[in-house]
C-alpha positions in Angstrom: 29.7 70.4 -23.9 26.4 69.3 -25.4 27.3 70.6 -28.9 30.8 69.1 -28.8 29.3 65.6 -28.5 27.1 66.2 -31.6 30.1 67.6 -33.5 32.2 64.5 -32.7 29.3 62.2 -33.7 28.8 64.0 -37.0 32.6 64.0 -37.7 32.8 60.3 -37.0 29.8 59.6 -39.3 31.3 61.6 -42.1 34.7 59.8 -41.7 33.0 56.4 -41.8 30.9 57.4 -44.9 34.0 58.8 -46.6 36.0 55.6 -45.8 33.1 53.5 -47.3 33.1 55.7 -50.4 36.8 55.4 -50.9 36.6 51.6 -50.4 33.8 51.4 -53.0 35.8 53.3 -55.5 38.9 51.3 -54.8 37.2 47.9 -55.3 35.5 49.0 -58.5 31.9 49.2 -57.2 31.0 52.1 -59.7 32.8 50.8 -62.8 29.8 49.5 -64.8 27.1 52.0 -64.4 25.4 51.0 -67.7 24.8 47.5 -66.4 23.9 48.5 -62.9 20.8 50.5 -63.9 19.2 47.3 -65.3 20.1 44.9 -62.5 16.8 45.5 -60.7 14.9 44.4 -63.8 16.9 41.3 -64.5 15.3 37.9 -63.9 18.7 36.2 -63.8 19.3 35.4 -60.2 22.6 33.8 -59.0 22.3 32.2 -55.6 25.4 30.7 -53.9 24.9 27.3 -52.4 24.9 27.1 -48.7 28.1 25.4 -47.5 27.0 24.7 -43.9 23.5 26.1 -43.3 23.7 25.3 -39.5 26.7 27.7 -39.1 26.2 31.4 -39.3 28.4 33.2 -41.9 30.9 35.8 -40.7 28.7 38.6 -42.0 25.9 37.5 -39.7 28.1 37.9 -36.6 29.2 41.4 -37.8 25.6 42.4 -38.3 24.5 41.0 -34.9 27.4 43.0 -33.3 26.3 46.2 -35.1 22.7 45.6 -34.0 23.7 45.1 -30.3 25.9 48.2 -30.3 23.0 50.2 -31.9 20.6 48.9 -29.3 22.9 49.9 -26.5 23.4 53.4 -28.0 19.6 53.8 -28.3 19.0 52.6 -24.8 21.8 54.6 -23.2 19.9 58.0 -23.1 16.9 56.3 -21.5 19.0 54.7 -18.8 20.9 57.9 -18.2 17.7 59.9 -17.9 16.2 57.5 -15.5 19.4 57.4 -13.4 19.6 61.2 -13.4 16.0 61.6 -12.4 16.5 59.2 -9.4 19.5 61.2 -8.3 17.6 64.5 -8.5 14.5 63.3 -6.6 
């Protein structure tokens, strides 16, 4: 049972990574490799003006959701371990 959970976790991670790679190819993220290698050295910075700085953009909500889910996943083993120890003792 223990190994099955890890296999499922790895399979889901591989599928998410593969989906992100297919999306990146489909949207043309890798089309201009010659230009991409010099972007870190470029001093030309294009910043978009803030439309409404008091309101969070949609991406901030998505990142906050991912952070909360990640925190729950990290805390779940601790909570389950403490709960199991109380039941055994």
